C-alpha positions as CSV (number, residue, x, y, z in Angstrom):
1,M,104.5,341.8,134.7
2,F,101.2,343.4,133.9
3,G,99.8,343.4,137.4
4,V,96.3,342.8,138.6
5,S,94.7,345.7,136.7
6,A,94.4,343.9,133.3
7,R,91.1,342.2,132.6
8,V,91.3,339.2,130.3
9,L,88.5,337.3,128.5
10,V,89.3,333.9,127.2
11,L,87.1,331.9,124.8
12,C,88.0,328.2,124.3
13,T,85.6,325.3,123.8
14,H,88.0,322.8,125.3
15,P,87.7,322.7,129.2
16,G,91.2,321.3,129.7
17,R,92.8,324.1,127.6
18,L,90.7,326.7,129.6
19,L,92.5,325.5,132.8
20,I,95.8,325.7,131.0
21,Y,95.1,329.3,129.9
22,S,94.1,330.1,133.5
23,M,97.5,328.8,134.7
24,I,99.5,330.6,132.0
25,F,97.8,333.9,132.6
26,N,98.4,333.6,136.3
27,R,102.0,332.9,135.8
28,L,102.3,335.9,133.5
29,G,100.7,338.2,136.2
30,F,97.2,338.4,134.9
31,F,94.8,337.6,137.8
32,R,91.5,339.0,136.5
33,V,90.7,336.3,133.9
34,T,87.2,335.3,132.8
35,L,87.1,331.9,131.2
36,C,84.3,331.1,128.7
37,S,83.6,327.9,126.7
38,N,81.0,329.3,124.3
39,F,79.7,332.7,122.9
40,T,76.7,332.7,125.2
41,E,79.1,332.8,128.2
42,V,81.2,335.5,126.4
43,Q,78.1,337.7,125.9
44,R,77.1,337.2,129.6
45,A,80.6,338.2,130.7
46,C,80.5,341.3,128.5
47,T,77.3,342.4,130.1
48,L,78.8,342.0,133.6
49,Q,82.1,343.6,132.8
50,P,82.1,346.9,130.9
51,S,85.3,346.2,128.9
52,F,88.2,343.7,128.8
53,D,91.7,344.8,128.1
54,L,92.4,341.5,126.2
55,F,90.2,339.0,124.4
56,L,91.9,335.7,123.6
57,Y,89.9,333.7,121.1
58,D,91.2,330.1,120.8
59,D,90.2,327.9,117.8
60,F,89.3,331.0,115.7
61,A,88.1,330.0,112.3
62,P,88.2,332.8,109.7
63,E,84.5,332.6,108.7
64,C,82.0,335.3,108.0
65,D,80.1,334.8,111.3
66,E,83.2,334.9,113.4
67,F,84.4,338.1,111.7
68,L,81.0,339.7,112.3
69,R,81.0,338.7,115.9
70,L,84.5,340.2,116.5
71,E,83.6,343.4,114.7
72,A,80.4,343.8,116.7
73,M,82.2,343.1,120.0
74,S,84.9,345.7,119.0
75,R,82.3,348.3,118.1
76,A,80.5,347.7,121.4
77,R,83.9,348.1,123.2
78,N,83.7,344.7,124.8
79,F,87.5,344.4,124.4
80,D,90.4,346.7,123.6
81,Q,92.7,344.1,121.9
82,V,92.3,340.6,120.7
83,V,94.7,337.6,120.2
84,L,93.5,335.0,117.8
85,V,94.8,331.4,118.2
86,G,94.3,328.8,115.6
87,N,95.8,327.0,112.6
88,F,96.6,329.7,110.1
89,A,98.7,329.9,106.9
90,E,101.0,333.0,106.5
91,D,98.5,334.3,103.9
92,D,95.7,334.0,106.5
93,R,97.6,336.0,109.0
94,Y,98.1,338.8,106.4
95,H,94.4,338.9,105.6
96,L,93.4,338.8,109.3
97,F,95.6,341.9,110.0
98,D,94.3,343.6,106.9
99,W,90.7,342.9,107.9
100,A,91.3,344.1,111.5
101,W,92.9,347.3,110.3
102,T,90.0,348.0,107.9
103,K,87.3,347.3,110.5
104,H,89.2,349.1,113.4
105,V,89.5,345.9,115.4
106,G,92.4,345.9,117.9
107,L,94.1,342.8,116.7
108,L,97.2,342.3,118.8
109,D,98.5,339.1,117.3
110,V,97.5,336.0,115.4
111,V,99.1,333.0,117.0
112,E,99.7,329.5,115.6
113,K,98.6,326.5,117.7
114,P,99.8,325.0,120.0
115,L,100.2,328.1,122.2
116,S,103.0,328.1,124.7
117,M,103.6,330.5,127.6
118,T,106.6,331.9,125.8
119,R,104.6,332.6,122.6
120,L,101.8,334.2,124.6
121,R,104.2,336.4,126.4
122,E,105.7,337.5,123.1
123,A,102.2,338.3,121.8
124,L,101.4,340.3,124.9
125,D,104.5,342.4,124.6
126,G,102.4,344.9,122.6
127,L,99.4,344.9,125.0
128,V,98.3,348.4,126.0
129,I,96.4,348.6,129.2
130,T,94.3,351.8,129.7
131,L,94.2,352.9,133.3
132,A,91.7,355.4,134.7
133,P,93.5,358.6,135.8
134,C,93.9,359.0,139.5
135,L,93.7,362.3,141.3
136,D,96.6,361.4,143.5
137,E,99.0,361.4,140.6
138,P,100.7,364.8,140.4
139,A,101.4,364.6,136.6
140,A,97.7,364.0,135.7
141,Y,96.2,367.2,137.1
142,P,97.0,370.9,137.8
143,S,98.6,371.7,141.1
144,A,95.4,373.5,142.3
145,M,93.5,370.2,142.3
146,L,96.2,368.5,144.4
147,E,95.6,370.6,147.4
148,S,92.6,368.5,148.4
149,P,93.6,366.0,151.2
150,V,90.9,363.5,150.1
151,S,92.0,360.5,148.0
152,V,89.6,359.6,145.3
153,C,91.5,356.5,144.1
154,P,90.1,353.1,145.0
155,N,92.3,350.7,147.0
156,R,94.4,353.4,148.5
């Protein structure tokens, strides 16, 4: 389980599938999920939340505009990693990974539709969640800093 710390952004134009994604992510232990049905909502969510750990893009079509949007979002650090869901040929998958590597986009996986909870869990096995360091963790700081009795970690 990934716990409540992971922040997930989902873009899907179909409202019924958005609800299914919400259910799947909750069952997988992701409780901070932002659901969007268009790019206007995605842009609004990205202004409210500094960065998402994962961006799931359903119905991704490998077109120039979509590539430019993903590249711009990655450069703006709106997300750390992305999972693309759609109907792809094996050759398309290769080109998507090649494009992501060249453009420094954190492409976690390219998943064929329909997406199941098992397949999403497999895709998320490589997810890396960056946690802010906590002063209460002894391994993170020299011992001189640990003498302070004040906790600076939220939610403790």
